[in-house]
HTML snippet that shows the backbone in 3Dmol.js (N, CA, C, O; Angstrom):
<script src="https://3Dmol.org/build/3Dmol-min.js"></script>
<div id="view" style="width:600px;height:400px;position:relative"></div>
<script>
const pdb = `
ATOM      1  N   UNK A   1      75.816  60.999  51.591  1.00  0.00           N
ATOM      2  CA  UNK A   1      75.611  61.773  50.385  1.00  0.00           C
ATOM      3  C   UNK A   1      74.243  62.442  50.458  1.00  0.00           C
ATOM      4  O   UNK A   1      73.248  61.785  50.763  1.00  0.00           O
ATOM      5  N   UNK A   2      74.186  63.710  50.190  1.00  0.00           N
ATOM      6  CA  UNK A   2      72.937  64.459  50.271  1.00  0.00           C
ATOM      7  C   UNK A   2      72.092  64.204  49.030  1.00  0.00           C
ATOM      8  O   UNK A   2      72.606  64.037  47.924  1.00  0.00           O
ATOM      9  N   UNK A   3      70.799  64.180  49.246  1.00  0.00           N
ATOM     10  CA  UNK A   3      69.858  63.980  48.140  1.00  0.00           C
ATOM     11  C   UNK A   3      69.211  65.325  47.826  1.00  0.00           C
ATOM     12  O   UNK A   3      68.706  66.009  48.716  1.00  0.00           O
ATOM     13  N   UNK A   4      69.235  65.684  46.580  1.00  0.00           N
ATOM     14  CA  UNK A   4      68.629  66.946  46.169  1.00  0.00           C
ATOM     15  C   UNK A   4      67.116  66.798  46.159  1.00  0.00           C
ATOM     16  O   UNK A   4      66.582  65.772  45.739  1.00  0.00           O
ATOM     17  N   UNK A   5      66.446  67.816  46.618  1.00  0.00           N
ATOM     18  CA  UNK A   5      64.987  67.795  46.579  1.00  0.00           C
ATOM     19  C   UNK A   5      64.520  68.632  45.406  1.00  0.00           C
ATOM     20  O   UNK A   5      65.107  69.662  45.076  1.00  0.00           O
ATOM     21  N   UNK A   6      63.472  68.175  44.799  1.00  0.00           N
ATOM     22  CA  UNK A   6      62.918  68.859  43.639  1.00  0.00           C
ATOM     23  C   UNK A   6      61.723  69.683  44.089  1.00  0.00           C
ATOM     24  O   UNK A   6      60.761  69.148  44.639  1.00  0.00           O
ATOM     25  N   UNK A   7      61.785  70.938  43.863  1.00  0.00           N
ATOM     26  CA  UNK A   7      60.651  71.802  44.183  1.00  0.00           C
ATOM     27  C   UNK A   7      60.105  72.359  42.886  1.00  0.00           C
ATOM     28  O   UNK A   7      60.850  72.854  42.040  1.00  0.00           O
ATOM     29  N   UNK A   8      58.816  72.272  42.745  1.00  0.00           N
ATOM     30  CA  UNK A   8      58.195  72.795  41.535  1.00  0.00           C
ATOM     31  C   UNK A   8      57.180  73.851  41.917  1.00  0.00           C
ATOM     32  O   UNK A   8      56.446  73.715  42.897  1.00  0.00           O
ATOM     33  N   UNK A   9      57.157  74.887  41.134  1.00  0.00           N
ATOM     34  CA  UNK A   9      56.169  75.932  41.328  1.00  0.00           C
ATOM     35  C   UNK A   9      55.014  75.648  40.371  1.00  0.00           C
ATOM     36  O   UNK A   9      55.243  75.165  39.262  1.00  0.00           O
ATOM     37  N   UNK A  10      53.793  75.934  40.772  1.00  0.00           N
ATOM     38  CA  UNK A  10      52.679  75.746  39.847  1.00  0.00           C
ATOM     39  C   UNK A  10      52.836  76.677  38.648  1.00  0.00           C
ATOM     40  O   UNK A  10      53.264  77.823  38.787  1.00  0.00           O
ATOM     41  N   UNK A  11      52.487  76.173  37.487  1.00  0.00           N
ATOM     42  CA  UNK A  11      52.595  76.981  36.272  1.00  0.00           C
ATOM     43  C   UNK A  11      51.521  78.051  36.277  1.00  0.00           C
ATOM     44  O   UNK A  11      50.360  77.785  36.588  1.00  0.00           O
ATOM     45  N   UNK A  12      51.915  79.236  35.936  1.00  0.00           N
ATOM     46  CA  UNK A  12      50.939  80.311  35.810  1.00  0.00           C
ATOM     47  C   UNK A  12      50.709  80.552  34.326  1.00  0.00           C
ATOM     48  O   UNK A  12      51.662  80.663  33.556  1.00  0.00           O
ATOM     49  N   UNK A  13      49.452  80.634  33.928  1.00  0.00           N
ATOM     50  CA  UNK A  13      49.192  80.861  32.506  1.00  0.00           C
ATOM     51  C   UNK A  13      49.689  82.232  32.078  1.00  0.00           C
ATOM     52  O   UNK A  13      49.671  83.177  32.866  1.00  0.00           O
ATOM     53  N   UNK A  14      50.133  82.341  30.836  1.00  0.00           N
ATOM     54  CA  UNK A  14      50.607  83.649  30.369  1.00  0.00           C
ATOM     55  C   UNK A  14      49.456  84.646  30.313  1.00  0.00           C
ATOM     56  O   UNK A  14      48.295  84.268  30.155  1.00  0.00           O
ATOM     57  N   UNK A  15      49.799  85.927  30.445  1.00  0.00           N
ATOM     58  CA  UNK A  15      48.763  86.955  30.369  1.00  0.00           C
ATOM     59  C   UNK A  15      48.202  86.993  28.959  1.00  0.00           C
ATOM     60  O   UNK A  15      48.936  86.958  27.972  1.00  0.00           O
ATOM     61  N   UNK A  16      46.888  87.064  28.893  1.00  0.00           N
ATOM     62  CA  UNK A  16      46.230  87.101  27.596  1.00  0.00           C
ATOM     63  C   UNK A  16      46.107  88.542  27.120  1.00  0.00           C
ATOM     64  O   UNK A  16      45.755  89.443  27.881  1.00  0.00           O
ATOM     65  N   UNK A  17      46.404  88.732  25.849  1.00  0.00           N
ATOM     66  CA  UNK A  17      46.241  90.034  25.240  1.00  0.00           C
ATOM     67  C   UNK A  17      44.998  89.986  24.355  1.00  0.00           C
ATOM     68  O   UNK A  17      44.699  88.944  23.772  1.00  0.00           O
ATOM     69  N   UNK A  18      44.286  91.073  24.249  1.00  0.00           N
ATOM     70  CA  UNK A  18      43.111  91.060  23.375  1.00  0.00           C
ATOM     71  C   UNK A  18      43.527  90.894  21.916  1.00  0.00           C
ATOM     72  O   UNK A  18      44.568  91.389  21.483  1.00  0.00           O
ATOM     73  N   UNK A  19      42.688  90.189  21.182  1.00  0.00           N
ATOM     74  CA  UNK A  19      42.959  89.999  19.758  1.00  0.00           C
ATOM     75  C   UNK A  19      42.682  91.289  19.009  1.00  0.00           C
ATOM     76  O   UNK A  19      41.863  92.096  19.449  1.00  0.00           O
ATOM     77  N   UNK A  20      43.351  91.495  17.885  1.00  0.00           N
ATOM     78  CA  UNK A  20      43.121  92.728  17.130  1.00  0.00           C
ATOM     79  C   UNK A  20      41.702  92.783  16.576  1.00  0.00           C
ATOM     80  O   UNK A  20      41.162  91.781  16.107  1.00  0.00           O
ATOM     81  N   UNK A  21      41.122  93.951  16.640  1.00  0.00           N
ATOM     82  CA  UNK A  21      39.757  94.127  16.155  1.00  0.00           C
ATOM     83  C   UNK A  21      39.744  94.310  14.644  1.00  0.00           C
ATOM     84  O   UNK A  21      40.746  94.690  14.038  1.00  0.00           O
ATOM     85  N   UNK A  22      38.608  94.038  14.058  1.00  0.00           N
ATOM     86  CA  UNK A  22      38.422  94.310  12.640  1.00  0.00           C
ATOM     87  C   UNK A  22      38.776  93.175  11.707  1.00  0.00           C
ATOM     88  O   UNK A  22      38.712  93.344  10.490  1.00  0.00           O
ATOM     89  N   UNK A  23      39.144  92.033  12.234  1.00  0.00           N
ATOM     90  CA  UNK A  23      39.463  90.896  11.367  1.00  0.00           C
ATOM     91  C   UNK A  23      38.175  90.137  11.041  1.00  0.00           C
ATOM     92  O   UNK A  23      37.214  90.191  11.808  1.00  0.00           O
ATOM     93  N   UNK A  24      38.151  89.433   9.910  1.00  0.00           N
ATOM     94  CA  UNK A  24      36.975  88.608   9.623  1.00  0.00           C
ATOM     95  C   UNK A  24      36.891  87.440  10.612  1.00  0.00           C
ATOM     96  O   UNK A  24      37.902  87.026  11.179  1.00  0.00           O
ATOM     97  N   UNK A  25      35.694  86.920  10.811  1.00  0.00           N
ATOM     98  CA  UNK A  25      35.464  85.843  11.767  1.00  0.00           C
ATOM     99  C   UNK A  25      36.356  84.643  11.501  1.00  0.00           C
ATOM    100  O   UNK A  25      36.837  84.011  12.441  1.00  0.00           O
ATOM    101  N   UNK A  26      36.583  84.320  10.239  1.00  0.00           N
ATOM    102  CA  UNK A  26      37.424  83.166   9.890  1.00  0.00           C
ATOM    103  C   UNK A  26      38.832  83.306  10.474  1.00  0.00           C
ATOM    104  O   UNK A  26      39.451  82.312  10.854  1.00  0.00           O
ATOM    105  N   UNK A  27      39.328  84.527  10.543  1.00  0.00           N
ATOM    106  CA  UNK A  27      40.665  84.752  11.091  1.00  0.00           C
ATOM    107  C   UNK A  27      40.709  84.361  12.554  1.00  0.00           C
ATOM    108  O   UNK A  27      41.652  83.702  12.992  1.00  0.00           O
ATOM    109  N   UNK A  28      39.690  84.763  13.324  1.00  0.00           N
ATOM    110  CA  UNK A  28      39.647  84.442  14.753  1.00  0.00           C
ATOM    111  C   UNK A  28      39.510  82.933  14.969  1.00  0.00           C
ATOM    112  O   UNK A  28      40.144  82.368  15.860  1.00  0.00           O
ATOM    113  N   UNK A  29      38.682  82.289  14.153  1.00  0.00           N
ATOM    114  CA  UNK A  29      38.486  80.839  14.274  1.00  0.00           C
ATOM    115  C   UNK A  29      39.798  80.113  14.003  1.00  0.00           C
ATOM    116  O   UNK A  29      40.179  79.225  14.766  1.00  0.00           O
ATOM    117  N   UNK A  30      40.487  80.473  12.936  1.00  0.00           N
ATOM    118  CA  UNK A  30      41.742  79.786  12.615  1.00  0.00           C
ATOM    119  C   UNK A  30      42.831  80.113  13.634  1.00  0.00           C
ATOM    120  O   UNK A  30      43.658  79.259  13.954  1.00  0.00           O
ATOM    121  N   UNK A  31      42.836  81.338  14.142  1.00  0.00           N
ATOM    122  CA  UNK A  31      43.821  81.721  15.153  1.00  0.00           C
ATOM    123  C   UNK A  31      43.657  80.869  16.415  1.00  0.00           C
ATOM    124  O   UNK A  31      44.625  80.312  16.932  1.00  0.00           O
ATOM    125  N   UNK A  32      42.418  80.778  16.902  1.00  0.00           N
ATOM    126  CA  UNK A  32      42.165  79.987  18.101  1.00  0.00           C
ATOM    127  C   UNK A  32      42.424  78.502  17.865  1.00  0.00           C
ATOM    128  O   UNK A  32      42.877  77.800  18.769  1.00  0.00           O
ATOM    129  N   UNK A  33      42.141  78.021  16.658  1.00  0.00           N
ATOM    130  CA  UNK A  33      42.415  76.619  16.335  1.00  0.00           C
ATOM    131  C   UNK A  33      43.916  76.338  16.369  1.00  0.00           C
ATOM    132  O   UNK A  33      44.350  75.301  16.870  1.00  0.00           O
ATOM    133  N   UNK A  34      44.708  77.271  15.831  1.00  0.00           N
ATOM    134  CA  UNK A  34      46.163  77.090  15.857  1.00  0.00           C
ATOM    135  C   UNK A  34      46.692  77.087  17.288  1.00  0.00           C
ATOM    136  O   UNK A  34      47.565  76.288  17.626  1.00  0.00           O
ATOM    137  N   UNK A  35      46.165  77.981  18.130  1.00  0.00           N
ATOM    138  CA  UNK A  35      46.594  78.009  19.527  1.00  0.00           C
ATOM    139  C   UNK A  35      46.272  76.697  20.235  1.00  0.00           C
ATOM    140  O   UNK A  35      47.101  76.164  20.972  1.00  0.00           O
ATOM    141  N   UNK A  36      45.064  76.178  20.011  1.00  0.00           N
ATOM    142  CA  UNK A  36      44.671  74.920  20.641  1.00  0.00           C
ATOM    143  C   UNK A  36      45.553  73.787  20.137  1.00  0.00           C
ATOM    144  O   UNK A  36      45.987  72.946  20.924  1.00  0.00           O
ATOM    145  N   UNK A  37      45.823  73.753  18.839  1.00  0.00           N
ATOM    146  CA  UNK A  37      46.669  72.705  18.280  1.00  0.00           C
ATOM    147  C   UNK A  37      48.075  72.763  18.871  1.00  0.00           C
ATOM    148  O   UNK A  37      48.674  71.724  19.148  1.00  0.00           O
ATOM    149  N   UNK A  38      48.602  73.962  19.065  1.00  0.00           N
ATOM    150  CA  UNK A  38      49.938  74.082  19.661  1.00  0.00           C
ATOM    151  C   UNK A  38      49.941  73.594  21.102  1.00  0.00           C
ATOM    152  O   UNK A  38      50.863  72.892  21.516  1.00  0.00           O
ATOM    153  N   UNK A  39      48.918  73.960  21.871  1.00  0.00           N
ATOM    154  CA  UNK A  39      48.845  73.487  23.259  1.00  0.00           C
ATOM    155  C   UNK A  39      48.788  71.973  23.316  1.00  0.00           C
ATOM    156  O   UNK A  39      49.459  71.349  24.137  1.00  0.00           O
ATOM    157  N   UNK A  40      47.979  71.378  22.435  1.00  0.00           N
ATOM    158  CA  UNK A  40      47.848  69.917  22.432  1.00  0.00           C
ATOM    159  C   UNK A  40      49.129  69.243  21.967  1.00  0.00           C
ATOM    160  O   UNK A  40      49.528  68.222  22.527  1.00  0.00           O
ATOM    161  N   UNK A  41      49.777  69.797  20.955  1.00  0.00           N
ATOM    162  CA  UNK A  41      51.025  69.201  20.480  1.00  0.00           C
ATOM    163  C   UNK A  41      52.095  69.248  21.564  1.00  0.00           C
ATOM    164  O   UNK A  41      52.845  68.287  21.733  1.00  0.00           O
ATOM    165  N   UNK A  42      52.174  70.333  22.286  1.00  0.00           N
ATOM    166  CA  UNK A  42      53.159  70.442  23.369  1.00  0.00           C
ATOM    167  C   UNK A  42      52.850  69.431  24.461  1.00  0.00           C
ATOM    168  O   UNK A  42      53.758  68.777  24.975  1.00  0.00           O
ATOM    169  N   UNK A  43      51.571  69.295  24.822  1.00  0.00           N
ATOM    170  CA  UNK A  43      51.195  68.330  25.860  1.00  0.00           C
ATOM    171  C   UNK A  43      51.503  66.903  25.416  1.00  0.00           C
ATOM    172  O   UNK A  43      51.954  66.090  26.223  1.00  0.00           O
ATOM    173  N   UNK A  44      51.265  66.591  24.150  1.00  0.00           N
ATOM    174  CA  UNK A  44      51.566  65.247  23.654  1.00  0.00           C
ATOM    175  C   UNK A  44      53.070  64.995  23.648  1.00  0.00           C
ATOM    176  O   UNK A  44      53.522  63.922  24.046  1.00  0.00           O
ATOM    177  N   UNK A  45      53.843  65.978  23.202  1.00  0.00           N
ATOM    178  CA  UNK A  45      55.293  65.808  23.206  1.00  0.00           C
ATOM    179  C   UNK A  45      55.823  65.634  24.623  1.00  0.00           C
ATOM    180  O   UNK A  45      56.727  64.835  24.863  1.00  0.00           O
ATOM    181  N   UNK A  46      55.256  66.386  25.556  1.00  0.00           N
ATOM    182  CA  UNK A  46      55.671  66.251  26.959  1.00  0.00           C
ATOM    183  C   UNK A  46      55.330  64.882  27.525  1.00  0.00           C
ATOM    184  O   UNK A  46      56.014  64.385  28.419  1.00  0.00           O
ATOM    185  N   UNK A  47      54.259  64.268  26.995  1.00  0.00           N
ATOM    186  CA  UNK A  47      53.850  62.963  27.510  1.00  0.00           C
ATOM    187  C   UNK A  47      54.537  61.812  26.777  1.00  0.00           C
ATOM    188  O   UNK A  47      54.289  60.648  27.089  1.00  0.00           O
ATOM    189  N   UNK A  48      55.395  62.124  25.809  1.00  0.00           N
ATOM    190  CA  UNK A  48      56.168  61.077  25.154  1.00  0.00           C
ATOM    191  C   UNK A  48      55.666  60.652  23.791  1.00  0.00           C
ATOM    192  O   UNK A  48      56.145  59.654  23.254  1.00  0.00           O
ATOM    193  N   UNK A  49      54.735  61.361  23.221  1.00  0.00           N
ATOM    194  CA  UNK A  49      54.247  61.045  21.874  1.00  0.00           C
ATOM    195  C   UNK A  49      55.063  61.875  20.894  1.00  0.00           C
ATOM    196  O   UNK A  49      54.848  63.080  20.763  1.00  0.00           O
ATOM    197  N   UNK A  50      56.001  61.227  20.205  1.00  0.00           N
ATOM    198  CA  UNK A  50      56.916  61.943  19.313  1.00  0.00           C
ATOM    199  C   UNK A  50      56.670  61.665  17.844  1.00  0.00           C
ATOM    200  O   UNK A  50      57.333  62.255  16.990  1.00  0.00           O
ATOM    201  N   UNK A  51      55.736  60.784  17.527  1.00  0.00           N
ATOM    202  CA  UNK A  51      55.480  60.426  16.133  1.00  0.00           C
ATOM    203  C   UNK A  51      54.006  60.639  15.830  1.00  0.00           C
ATOM    204  O   UNK A  51      53.158  60.223  16.618  1.00  0.00           O
ATOM    205  N   UNK A  52      53.676  61.277  14.709  1.00  0.00           N
ATOM    206  CA  UNK A  52      52.277  61.574  14.406  1.00  0.00           C
ATOM    207  C   UNK A  52      51.405  60.326  14.265  1.00  0.00           C
ATOM    208  O   UNK A  52      50.197  60.390  14.496  1.00  0.00           O
ATOM    209  N   UNK A  53      51.997  59.202  13.893  1.00  0.00           N
ATOM    210  CA  UNK A  53      51.206  57.983  13.731  1.00  0.00           C
ATOM    211  C   UNK A  53      50.658  57.487  15.069  1.00  0.00           C
ATOM    212  O   UNK A  53      49.627  56.815  15.105  1.00  0.00           O
ATOM    213  N   UNK A  54      51.335  57.809  16.155  1.00  0.00           N
ATOM    214  CA  UNK A  54      50.850  57.389  17.474  1.00  0.00           C
ATOM    215  C   UNK A  54      49.896  58.403  18.084  1.00  0.00           C
ATOM    216  O   UNK A  54      49.343  58.166  19.157  1.00  0.00           O
ATOM    217  N   UNK A  55      49.699  59.526  17.413  1.00  0.00           N
ATOM    218  CA  UNK A  55      48.775  60.558  17.910  1.00  0.00           C
ATOM    219  C   UNK A  55      47.466  60.468  17.135  1.00  0.00           C
ATOM    220  O   UNK A  55      47.180  61.306  16.280  1.00  0.00           O
ATOM    221  N   UNK A  56      46.679  59.445  17.442  1.00  0.00           N
ATOM    222  CA  UNK A  56      45.386  59.331  16.783  1.00  0.00           C
ATOM    223  C   UNK A  56      44.390  60.283  17.450  1.00  0.00           C
ATOM    224  O   UNK A  56      44.678  60.865  18.496  1.00  0.00           O
ATOM    225  N   UNK A  57      43.218  60.431  16.831  1.00  0.00           N
ATOM    226  CA  UNK A  57      42.224  61.376  17.350  1.00  0.00           C
ATOM    227  C   UNK A  57      41.843  61.056  18.791  1.00  0.00           C
ATOM    228  O   UNK A  57      41.633  61.963  19.597  1.00  0.00           O
ATOM    229  N   UNK A  58      41.754  59.790  19.110  1.00  0.00           N
ATOM    230  CA  UNK A  58      41.362  59.380  20.459  1.00  0.00           C
ATOM    231  C   UNK A  58      42.394  59.846  21.497  1.00  0.00           C
ATOM    232  O   UNK A  58      42.031  60.349  22.560  1.00  0.00           O
ATOM    233  N   UNK A  59      43.655  59.674  21.182  1.00  0.00           N
ATOM    234  CA  UNK A  59      44.708  60.096  22.115  1.00  0.00           C
ATOM    235  C   UNK A  59      44.750  61.620  22.233  1.00  0.00           C
ATOM    236  O   UNK A  59      44.943  62.151  23.327  1.00  0.00           O
ATOM    237  N   UNK A  60      44.571  62.318  21.122  1.00  0.00           N
ATOM    238  CA  UNK A  60      44.587  63.783  21.146  1.00  0.00           C
ATOM    239  C   UNK A  60      43.420  64.302  21.974  1.00  0.00           C
ATOM    240  O   UNK A  60      43.583  65.228  22.768  1.00  0.00           O
ATOM    241  N   UNK A  61      42.232  63.704  21.792  1.00  0.00           N
ATOM    242  CA  UNK A  61      41.063  64.147  22.556  1.00  0.00           C
ATOM    243  C   UNK A  61      41.202  63.797  24.038  1.00  0.00           C
ATOM    244  O   UNK A  61      40.727  64.543  24.894  1.00  0.00           O
ATOM    245  N   UNK A  62      41.842  62.683  24.345  1.00  0.00           N
ATOM    246  CA  UNK A  62      42.109  62.343  25.740  1.00  0.00           C
ATOM    247  C   UNK A  62      43.065  63.334  26.386  1.00  0.00           C
ATOM    248  O   UNK A  62      42.903  63.707  27.548  1.00  0.00           O
ATOM    249  N   UNK A  63      44.064  63.757  25.615  1.00  0.00           N
ATOM    250  CA  UNK A  63      45.003  64.758  26.112  1.00  0.00           C
ATOM    251  C   UNK A  63      44.298  66.088  26.331  1.00  0.00           C
ATOM    252  O   UNK A  63      44.577  66.791  27.302  1.00  0.00           O
ATOM    253  N   UNK A  64      43.384  66.434  25.427  1.00  0.00           N
ATOM    254  CA  UNK A  64      42.625  67.680  25.582  1.00  0.00           C
ATOM    255  C   UNK A  64      41.819  67.656  26.872  1.00  0.00           C
ATOM    256  O   UNK A  64      41.762  68.653  27.591  1.00  0.00           O
ATOM    257  N   UNK A  65      41.203  66.529  27.161  1.00  0.00           N
ATOM    258  CA  UNK A  65      40.438  66.411  28.399  1.00  0.00           C
ATOM    259  C   UNK A  65      41.351  66.536  29.615  1.00  0.00           C
ATOM    260  O   UNK A  65      40.996  67.165  30.612  1.00  0.00           O
ATOM    261  N   UNK A  66      42.542  65.924  29.515  1.00  0.00           N
ATOM    262  CA  UNK A  66      43.479  65.951  30.631  1.00  0.00           C
ATOM    263  C   UNK A  66      44.000  67.352  30.932  1.00  0.00           C
ATOM    264  O   UNK A  66      44.189  67.710  32.094  1.00  0.00           O
ATOM    265  N   UNK A  67      44.236  68.156  29.875  1.00  0.00           N
ATOM    266  CA  UNK A  67      44.777  69.504  30.111  1.00  0.00           C
ATOM    267  C   UNK A  67      43.678  70.549  30.255  1.00  0.00           C
ATOM    268  O   UNK A  67      43.962  71.716  30.524  1.00  0.00           O
ATOM    269  N   UNK A  68      42.432  70.139  30.080  1.00  0.00           N
ATOM    270  CA  UNK A  68      41.327  71.040  30.357  1.00  0.00           C
ATOM    271  C   UNK A  68      40.878  71.928  29.224  1.00  0.00           C
ATOM    272  O   UNK A  68      40.434  73.051  29.459  1.00  0.00           O
ATOM    273  N   UNK A  69      40.985  71.447  27.990  1.00  0.00           N
ATOM    274  CA  UNK A  69      40.448  72.208  26.859  1.00  0.00           C
ATOM    275  C   UNK A  69      39.344  71.385  26.213  1.00  0.00           C
ATOM    276  O   UNK A  69      39.282  70.167  26.379  1.00  0.00           O
ATOM    277  N   UNK A  70      38.483  72.059  25.481  1.00  0.00           N
ATOM    278  CA  UNK A  70      37.384  71.357  24.815  1.00  0.00           C
ATOM    279  C   UNK A  70      37.937  70.361  23.801  1.00  0.00           C
ATOM    280  O   UNK A  70      39.026  70.545  23.257  1.00  0.00           O
ATOM    281  N   UNK A  71      37.176  69.316  23.561  1.00  0.00           N
ATOM    282  CA  UNK A  71      37.610  68.292  22.609  1.00  0.00           C
ATOM    283  C   UNK A  71      37.803  68.920  21.230  1.00  0.00           C
ATOM    284  O   UNK A  71      36.937  69.654  20.754  1.00  0.00           O
ATOM    285  N   UNK A  72      38.935  68.634  20.589  1.00  0.00           N
ATOM    286  CA  UNK A  72      39.210  69.255  19.290  1.00  0.00           C
ATOM    287  C   UNK A  72      38.441  68.567  18.161  1.00  0.00           C
ATOM    288  O   UNK A  72      38.038  67.409  18.268  1.00  0.00           O
ATOM    289  N   UNK A  73      38.256  69.312  17.093  1.00  0.00           N
ATOM    290  CA  UNK A  73      37.619  68.760  15.900  1.00  0.00           C
ATOM    291  C   UNK A  73      38.625  67.910  15.131  1.00  0.00           C
ATOM    292  O   UNK A  73      39.808  67.871  15.468  1.00  0.00           O
ATOM    293  N   UNK A  74      38.142  67.232  14.096  1.00  0.00           N
ATOM    294  CA  UNK A  74      39.039  66.433  13.257  1.00  0.00           C
ATOM    295  C   UNK A  74      40.093  67.320  12.596  1.00  0.00           C
ATOM    296  O   UNK A  74      41.243  66.909  12.440  1.00  0.00           O
ATOM    297  N   UNK A  75      39.704  68.534  12.207  1.00  0.00           N
ATOM    298  CA  UNK A  75      40.647  69.462  11.584  1.00  0.00           C
ATOM    299  C   UNK A  75      41.763  69.836  12.553  1.00  0.00           C
ATOM    300  O   UNK A  75      42.934  69.878  12.175  1.00  0.00           O
ATOM    301  N   UNK A  76      41.401  70.104  13.789  1.00  0.00           N
ATOM    302  CA  UNK A  76      42.411  70.452  14.793  1.00  0.00           C
ATOM    303  C   UNK A  76      43.321  69.264  15.066  1.00  0.00           C
ATOM    304  O   UNK A  76      44.525  69.439  15.252  1.00  0.00           O
ATOM    305  N   UNK A  77      42.765  68.062  15.092  1.00  0.00           N
ATOM    306  CA  UNK A  77      43.587  66.864  15.292  1.00  0.00           C
ATOM    307  C   UNK A  77      44.616  66.715  14.174  1.00  0.00           C
ATOM    308  O   UNK A  77      45.761  66.340  14.425  1.00  0.00           O
ATOM    309  N   UNK A  78      44.208  67.008  12.943  1.00  0.00           N
ATOM    310  CA  UNK A  78      45.164  66.961  11.825  1.00  0.00           C
ATOM    311  C   UNK A  78      46.253  67.994  12.004  1.00  0.00           C
ATOM    312  O   UNK A  78      47.417  67.731  11.703  1.00  0.00           O
ATOM    313  N   UNK A  79      45.885  69.176  12.495  1.00  0.00           N
ATOM    314  CA  UNK A  79      46.888  70.216  12.729  1.00  0.00           C
ATOM    315  C   UNK A  79      47.870  69.794  13.811  1.00  0.00           C
ATOM    316  O   UNK A  79      49.062  70.085  13.715  1.00  0.00           O
ATOM    317  N   UNK A  80      47.381  69.111  14.838  1.00  0.00           N
ATOM    318  CA  UNK A  80      48.260  68.635  15.912  1.00  0.00           C
ATOM    319  C   UNK A  80      49.277  67.652  15.343  1.00  0.00           C
ATOM    320  O   UNK A  80      50.467  67.741  15.645  1.00  0.00           O
ATOM    321  N   UNK A  81      48.810  66.718  14.521  1.00  0.00           N
ATOM    322  CA  UNK A  81      49.736  65.747  13.915  1.00  0.00           C
ATOM    323  C   UNK A  81      50.752  66.439  13.013  1.00  0.00           C
ATOM    324  O   UNK A  81      51.921  66.053  12.977  1.00  0.00           O
ATOM    325  N   UNK A  82      50.304  67.464  12.285  1.00  0.00           N
ATOM    326  CA  UNK A  82      51.236  68.201  11.427  1.00  0.00           C
ATOM    327  C   UNK A  82      52.295  68.924  12.268  1.00  0.00           C
ATOM    328  O   UNK A  82      53.467  68.951  11.892  1.00  0.00           O
ATOM    329  N   UNK A  83      51.897  69.500  13.389  1.00  0.00           N
ATOM    330  CA  UNK A  83      52.863  70.166  14.257  1.00  0.00           C
ATOM    331  C   UNK A  83      53.869  69.173  14.827  1.00  0.00           C
ATOM    332  O   UNK A  83      55.060  69.466  14.922  1.00  0.00           O
ATOM    333  N   UNK A  84      53.376  67.994  15.206  1.00  0.00           N
ATOM    334  CA  UNK A  84      54.295  66.987  15.729  1.00  0.00           C
ATOM    335  C   UNK A  84      55.255  66.525  14.628  1.00  0.00           C
ATOM    336  O   UNK A  84      56.442  66.321  14.883  1.00  0.00           O
ATOM    337  N   UNK A  85      54.745  66.363  13.418  1.00  0.00           N
ATOM    338  CA  UNK A  85      55.567  65.903  12.299  1.00  0.00           C
ATOM    339  C   UNK A  85      56.673  66.899  11.984  1.00  0.00           C
ATOM    340  O   UNK A  85      57.828  66.516  11.796  1.00  0.00           O
ATOM    341  N   UNK A  86      56.316  68.185  11.927  1.00  0.00           N
ATOM    342  CA  UNK A  86      57.308  69.186  11.537  1.00  0.00           C
ATOM    343  C   UNK A  86      58.121  69.697  12.707  1.00  0.00           C
ATOM    344  O   UNK A  86      59.108  70.405  12.508  1.00  0.00           O
ATOM    345  N   UNK A  87      57.728  69.353  13.925  1.00  0.00           N
ATOM    346  CA  UNK A  87      58.480  69.802  15.088  1.00  0.00           C
ATOM    347  C   UNK A  87      59.598  68.852  15.491  1.00  0.00           C
ATOM    348  O   UNK A  87      60.363  69.145  16.410  1.00  0.00           O
ATOM    349  N   UNK A  88      59.696  67.721  14.813  1.00  0.00           N
ATOM    350  CA  UNK A  88      60.724  66.744  15.187  1.00  0.00           C
ATOM    351  C   UNK A  88      62.074  67.160  14.697  1.00  0.00           C
ATOM    352  O   UNK A  88      63.058  66.455  14.922  1.00  0.00           O
TER     353      UNK A  88
END
`;
const viewer = $3Dmol.createViewer("view");
viewer.addModel(pdb, "pdb");
viewer.setStyle({}, {cartoon: {color: "spectrum"}});
viewer.zoomTo();
viewer.render();
</script>
């Protein structure tokens, strides 16, 4: 019986588009925070964390270090838990 081999290609990051000009600074801060929270929530879900109670700040910050983003603030950690809660 033949065994299938698994070949994986390295992930290429999506092309970045410039953000729209003329927005207030708060808009850019919240936009980038939402993007970071989504990246972290996806990484946590991929690693098997499916419940917000198991995604404490320590685990979220460890995941951030593992995927190569700056450590998130407490606000971003709350957003990650909210995304996990509503994404189930």
